[in-house]
C-alpha positions in Angstrom: 30.9 162.4 -27.3 31.5 158.8 -26.5 28.9 157.0 -28.6 27.4 153.8 -27.3 27.3 151.6 -30.5 25.6 148.7 -28.7 22.4 150.4 -27.6 19.2 149.8 -29.5 15.7 151.4 -29.1 14.2 148.5 -27.3 16.9 148.8 -24.6 15.2 152.1 -23.7 11.7 150.8 -23.5 11.5 150.6 -19.7 13.0 154.1 -19.2 10.7 155.5 -21.8 7.6 153.9 -20.1 8.8 155.4 -16.8 9.2 158.8 -18.4 5.6 158.8 -19.7 4.2 157.7 -16.3 6.0 160.6 -14.6 5.1 163.0 -17.4 1.4 162.1 -17.4 1.1 162.9 -13.7 2.9 166.2 -14.0 1.0 167.2 -17.1 -2.3 166.6 -15.4 -1.1 168.5 -12.3 -0.3 171.6 -14.3 -3.6 171.4 -16.3 -5.6 171.3 -13.1 -4.0 174.4 -11.6 -3.3 176.5 -14.7 -5.8 179.2 -15.7 -6.0 180.8 -19.2 -5.5 184.2 -17.5 -2.1 183.0 -16.5 -0.9 183.1 -20.1 1.3 180.2 -21.2 3.6 178.2 -18.9 7.2 178.7 -20.0 9.8 177.8 -17.4 9.8 176.6 -13.8 11.1 178.5 -10.8 11.7 176.3 -7.7 9.9 173.6 -9.5 6.7 175.5 -10.4 5.8 176.6 -13.9 5.3 180.3 -14.6 4.6 182.4 -17.6 7.2 184.7 -19.2 6.0 187.5 -21.4 7.9 187.5 -24.7 5.8 185.5 -27.1 3.3 182.8 -26.3 5.3 180.2 -28.2 5.0 177.5 -25.6 1.2 177.2 -25.1 0.9 174.5 -27.7 3.6 172.5 -26.0 1.4 172.4 -22.8 -1.4 170.7 -24.7 1.0 168.8 -26.9 2.5 167.2 -23.8 -0.9 165.8 -22.9 -1.4 164.5 -26.4 2.0 162.8 -26.5 1.3 161.2 -23.1 -2.1 160.0 -24.4 -0.4 158.5 -27.3 1.9 156.5 -25.0 -0.5 155.6 -22.3 -4.0 155.8 -23.7 -5.3 158.0 -20.9 -8.6 159.6 -21.8 -8.1 162.4 -19.3 -4.9 163.4 -21.1 -6.6 163.3 -24.4 -9.4 165.5 -23.0 -6.8 168.0 -21.8 -5.0 168.1 -25.1 -8.1 168.2 -27.3 -10.1 170.7 -25.3 -7.1 172.9 -24.8 -6.5 173.0 -28.5 -10.1 173.9 -29.3 -10.4 176.6 -26.6 -7.0 178.3 -26.7 -5.1 177.7 -29.9 -7.2 179.5 -32.6 -5.3 182.8 -32.1 -2.0 181.0 -32.8 -3.3 179.9 -36.2 -3.7 183.5 -37.4 -0.8 185.0 -35.4 0.9 187.3 -38.0 3.7 188.4 -35.6 5.7 185.3 -35.2 7.9 182.9 -37.2 7.3 179.8 -35.2 3.8 178.5 -36.1 5.2 174.9 -36.3 5.8 174.9 -32.6 2.3 175.8 -31.3 0.2 174.4 -34.1 1.9 171.2 -35.0 2.1 170.3 -31.3 -1.7 170.5 -31.1 -3.6 170.5 -34.4 -0.9 168.5 -36.0 -0.7 165.8 -33.3 -4.5 165.5 -33.2 -4.6 165.0 -37.0 -1.9 162.4 -36.8 -3.8 160.5 -34.0 -6.9 160.6 -36.1 -5.2 159.3 -39.2 -3.5 156.5 -37.2 -6.9 155.4 -35.8 -6.1 156.4 -32.2 -9.2 158.6 -32.2 -12.6 157.7 -33.6 -12.9 158.5 -37.3 -14.6 161.8 -37.7 -14.3 163.6 -41.1 -15.5 166.9 -39.7 -12.9 166.9 -36.9 -10.1 165.9 -39.4 -11.1 168.8 -41.7 -11.1 171.2 -38.8 -7.5 170.2 -37.9 -6.4 170.4 -41.5 -7.9 173.8 -42.1 -6.0 175.1 -39.0 -2.8 173.6 -40.4 -3.3 175.1 -43.9 -4.0 178.6 -42.5 -1.1 178.4 -40.1 1.3 177.3 -42.8 0.2 180.1 -45.1 0.4 182.8 -42.3 3.9 181.8 -41.4 5.0 181.7 -45.1 3.6 185.2 -45.6 6.3 186.6 -43.3 8.7 186.9 -46.2 11.7 189.0 -47.0 12.7 189.0 -50.7 16.4 188.6 -51.6 18.1 188.9 -55.0 17.7 186.1 -57.6 14.2 185.2 -56.4 15.3 183.9 -53.0 14.1 185.0 -49.6 13.3 183.8 -46.1 10.7 183.8 -43.4 11.7 186.6 -41.1 11.7 186.3 -37.3 9.6 188.3 -34.8 12.6 190.8 -34.6 11.7 192.2 -38.0 12.2 191.8 -41.7 16.0 192.0 -41.4 16.2 188.9 -39.2 16.6 185.2 -40.1 16.4 182.9 -37.1 17.8 179.4 -37.3 14.8 178.4 -35.0 12.5 178.7 -38.0 14.1 175.7 -39.8 12.3 173.5 -37.2 9.0 175.2 -37.6 9.2 175.2 -41.4 7.5 171.9 -41.4 4.1 173.6 -40.9 4.5 175.1 -44.4 5.5 171.8 -45.8 2.4 170.1 -44.3 0.1 172.9 -45.6 1.6 172.3 -49.1 1.1 168.5 -48.7 -2.6 169.2 -47.9 -2.9 171.0 -51.2 -2.8 174.6 -49.9 -1.2 177.7 -51.5 -0.7 181.2 -50.2 -2.7 183.8 -52.1 -0.9 187.2 -52.6 -1.6 190.5 -54.2 -3.7 190.3 -57.4 -4.5 186.7 -56.5 -0.9 185.6 -57.1 -0.5 182.0 -56.1 2.6 181.5 -54.0 3.9 178.0 -53.7 4.4 176.9 -50.1 6.8 174.3 -51.3 8.9 176.9 -53.0 9.0 178.9 -49.7 10.0 175.8 -47.8 12.9 175.0 -50.1 14.0 178.6 -50.5 14.0 179.4 -46.8 15.9 176.2 -46.1 18.5 177.0 -48.7 19.1 180.5 -47.4 19.3 179.2 -43.8 21.8 176.6 -44.8 23.9 179.2 -46.5 23.9 182.0 -43.9 23.1 180.3 -40.5 25.5 177.4 -40.9 29.3 177.6 -41.3 31.2 175.0 -43.2 34.9 175.8 -42.4 35.4 177.8 -45.6 36.6 181.0 -44.1 33.5 183.2 -44.3 34.8 184.9 -41.2 37.9 184.5 -39.0 36.2 181.9 -36.9 34.9 179.8 -39.8 37.7 177.2 -39.6 37.6 173.6 -40.8 37.6 172.2 -37.2 34.5 174.3 -36.5 32.6 173.1 -39.5 28.9 173.0 -38.6 29.1 176.1 -36.3 25.6 177.6 -36.2 24.6 181.2 -35.7 21.3 182.0 -34.1 20.5 185.0 -36.4 21.6 186.2 -39.8 21.1 189.9 -40.5 20.2 191.3 -43.9 19.4 194.7 -45.3 15.8 194.1 -46.3 15.8 197.0 -48.7 18.6 195.6 -50.8 18.7 192.0 -49.7 22.3 192.3 -48.8 23.7 190.0 -46.1 25.3 192.1 -43.3 26.5 190.0 -40.4 25.8 187.1 -38.0 24.0 187.9 -34.7 22.4 186.3 -31.7 19.6 186.9 -29.3 20.1 184.0 -26.9 23.7 182.8 -27.5 26.9 184.3 -26.0 28.1 185.8 -29.3 27.7 185.6 -33.1 30.9 183.8 -33.3 30.1 181.0 -30.8 27.4 178.4 -31.1 24.2 178.7 -29.0 23.5 175.0 -28.7 19.7 175.2 -28.8 20.0 177.0 -32.1 22.4 174.2 -33.3 19.8 171.6 -32.2 17.0 173.4 -34.1 19.1 173.1 -37.2 19.9 169.4 -36.6 16.3 168.3 -36.2 14.9 170.8 -38.7 17.1 169.8 -41.6 16.7 166.1 -40.8 12.9 166.5 -40.9 13.0 168.5 -44.1 15.0 165.7 -45.6 12.2 163.3 -44.7 9.7 165.7 -46.3 11.6 166.3 -49.5 12.3 162.6 -50.0 8.5 162.0 -49.7 7.6 164.4 -52.5 7.5 163.4 -56.2 10.0 164.8 -58.7 7.3 166.5 -60.7 6.7 168.9 -57.8 10.2 170.2 -58.0 10.1 170.6 -61.8 7.2 173.0 -61.3 9.4 175.1 -59.0 11.7 176.3 -61.9 15.4 175.9 -61.2 15.0 173.7 -58.2 15.8 170.0 -58.6 15.0 167.4 -56.0 18.5 165.9 -55.9 20.1 169.4 -55.4 17.7 170.2 -52.5 18.5 166.8 -50.9 22.2 167.5 -51.2 21.9 171.0 -49.7 19.8 169.7 -46.7 22.1 166.7 -46.2 25.2 168.9 -46.1 23.6 171.2 -43.5 22.2 168.3 -41.4 25.5 166.4 -41.4 27.6 169.4 -40.7 25.5 170.4 -37.6 25.2 166.9 -36.3 29.0 166.4 -36.7 29.6 169.6 -34.8 27.4 168.5 -32.0 29.2 165.1 -31.7 32.7 166.4 -32.1 32.6 169.9 -30.6 29.2 170.7 -29.0 28.6 168.0 -26.4 30.3 166.4 -23.4 31.3 162.8 -23.2 27.7 161.7 -22.2 26.1 163.6 -25.1 24.8 166.5 -23.0 25.6 170.1 -24.1 26.2 173.3 -22.2 24.2 176.3 -23.3 26.8 177.8 -25.6 30.0 176.2 -26.8 31.9 179.4 -26.4 30.4 180.7 -23.2 32.9 182.9 -21.3 33.7 180.5 -18.4 33.8 177.2 -20.3 37.6 177.2 -19.9 37.0 176.9 -16.2 35.4 173.5 -16.7 38.7 172.0 -17.9 38.4 169.3 -20.6 34.6 169.4 -20.5 34.3 167.5 -23.8 36.1 164.5 -22.3 33.9 164.0 -19.2 30.2 163.9 -18.5 28.4 167.2 -18.3 28.0 168.7 -14.8 24.7 170.6 -14.4 25.7 171.6 -10.8 29.0 173.3 -11.7 29.7 176.9 -10.7 30.6 178.3 -14.1 28.2 177.6 -17.0 24.8 175.9 -17.2 24.0 172.9 -19.3 21.0 173.0 -21.5 19.1 169.6 -21.4 16.4 171.0 -23.7 19.0 171.5 -26.5 20.3 168.0 -25.9 16.8 166.5 -26.2 16.2 168.4 -29.5 19.6 167.4 -30.8 19.0 163.7 -30.0 16.0 163.6 -32.2 17.9 165.3 -35.0 20.6 162.7 -34.7 18.2 159.8 -34.8 16.2 161.2 -37.7 19.3 161.9 -39.8 20.6 158.5 -39.0 17.3 157.0 -40.1 17.2 159.0 -43.3 20.7 157.9 -44.2 20.2 154.2 -43.5 23.3 152.1 -43.0 25.5 155.1 -43.7 23.9 157.0 -40.8 24.6 154.5 -38.0 26.9 156.8 -36.1 24.3 159.5 -36.0 21.6 157.1 -35.0 23.7 155.6 -32.1 24.7 159.1 -31.0 21.0 160.1 -30.7 20.3 157.0 -28.6 23.3 157.7 -26.4 22.0 161.2 -25.6 18.5 159.9 -25.0 19.9 157.2 -22.6 21.6 159.9 -20.5 18.5 162.1 -20.4 16.2 159.3 -19.3 18.0 159.0 -16.0 19.3 161.1 -13.1 20.2 163.9 -12.9 18.0 164.9 -15.9 14.8 163.0 -15.4 12.5 164.8 -12.9 11.3 162.2 -10.5 10.1 164.4 -7.6 6.2 164.5 -7.7 6.1 168.1 -6.5 8.4 169.4 -9.3 6.2 170.2 -12.3 8.9 169.8 -14.9 9.7 166.6 -16.8 13.3 167.3 -18.0 15.6 169.0 -15.6 18.4 171.5 -16.2 16.9 173.4 -19.1 18.0 177.0 -20.0 15.8 179.7 -21.5 17.7 183.0 -22.0 21.0 183.1 -20.3 22.1 186.6 -21.5 18.9 188.2 -20.2 19.1 186.4 -16.9 15.6 184.8 -17.2 16.5 181.5 -15.6 16.0 180.7 -11.9 19.2 180.4 -9.9 18.8 178.4 -6.6 19.8 180.1 -3.4 23.6 179.8 -2.9 24.2 178.8 -6.5 26.1 180.8 -9.2 24.4 179.5 -12.3 20.9 178.2 -13.0 20.1 174.4 -12.7 17.4 172.1 -11.7 14.6 173.7 -13.7 12.5 172.8 -16.7 11.0 174.4 -19.7 7.8 173.6 -21.6 9.7 173.1 -24.9 12.3 170.9 -23.2 9.5 168.7 -21.7 7.7 168.5 -25.0 10.8 167.6 -27.1 11.8 165.0 -24.5 8.4 163.4 -24.8 8.6 163.6 -28.6 12.1 162.0 -28.5 10.7 159.2 -26.3 7.8 158.6 -28.6 10.1 158.4 -31.6 12.3 155.8 -29.7 9.2 153.8 -28.7 8.0 153.7 -32.3 11.4 152.5 -33.4 11.4 149.8 -30.8 8.1 148.6 -32.2 9.5 148.5 -35.7 7.7 151.7 -36.8 8.8 155.1 -37.7 7.3 158.3 -36.6 7.4 161.3 -39.0 5.4 164.5 -39.2 4.5 164.3 -42.9 
């Protein structure tokens, strides 16, 4: 990536304002035509959102988009869409025992509404605040209960694939457990055993850092120093013995390449957890036995830096945009793709703008956590954002319901819309890509105003 070291958040104020104007109109357009019987909007096909039966992990982003747009514009209609949608449709996600990603649906809705209340953007209402906080407590505990024990008291929150499966995605949704802990909640187990949500956050993060991230130490034949930060989508364990078995992937090309959205989840997830850990008093870590705050910070910093370094050096094109997998089978046909801007209209492999938007936020957050030492990461994040805020990634056509163009869902399964005459998917949007683009823009707007936007 060619990092622009001269850009600052205020330079992006006009593009960010334009993004929110476009996004507000599109969000209202979808809300007016979408029916609850349609399920959750997931990806666009020929510019129109459609559902996709797998899990309903994007419904919260639909209402979260409205709340983020309200935050930026003050539109009461957008607030109504976000708040009423949360009240009417999100309760089942709070108690959903079959998924690992509570932080997506429920922090995008209940979490954003709580934040807006606490910031004074909504009228003070103690009952409404407690309602949101109860939902967040329950959601965090339900996610933490999906637990596979490993030897030496460790373990992880297992994915919807089953108790053998550790997804890197979960590192980004782990913050729901951290927020529930911050609100004073614990998970109650058998015989009223109190299970610390902080312990589950720290333990899951440590296991993810060890088994989903590679550091160039020769764990396998492809774990070489120049590929330090390579990220695997799924780590497989024998749940009966706790033995690690192998890397795997659901949405990437192979277990030995890097699916870039998984990489991006790791980048932003570890950076956010660093924010969280640094905000907690040392005394809390002392209660967790062997865990020390400084050791946890070192572990998370190592994972965050490795993944962000990989994105900058190995995972992105010159303009900061990534393709869907760094080792996809026809990447060689793109010839020197790291040294030139990404081409979403090429004939060989699709880019994934959603991964780029998520990665940009991770870079900015890590840079902010590190202060002066993190300037390169901070500037890299702004470089990616600058690219995404303009053509060909910003969706400016009113009839196209997406906000961020050239997003990819599931390339191996062939779930992405390919335009007539094309060989690879392009020109479409995803609900998570739109949400994370708006979240990135809000972060930049806060930084431009001399504020900082965290989730804890």
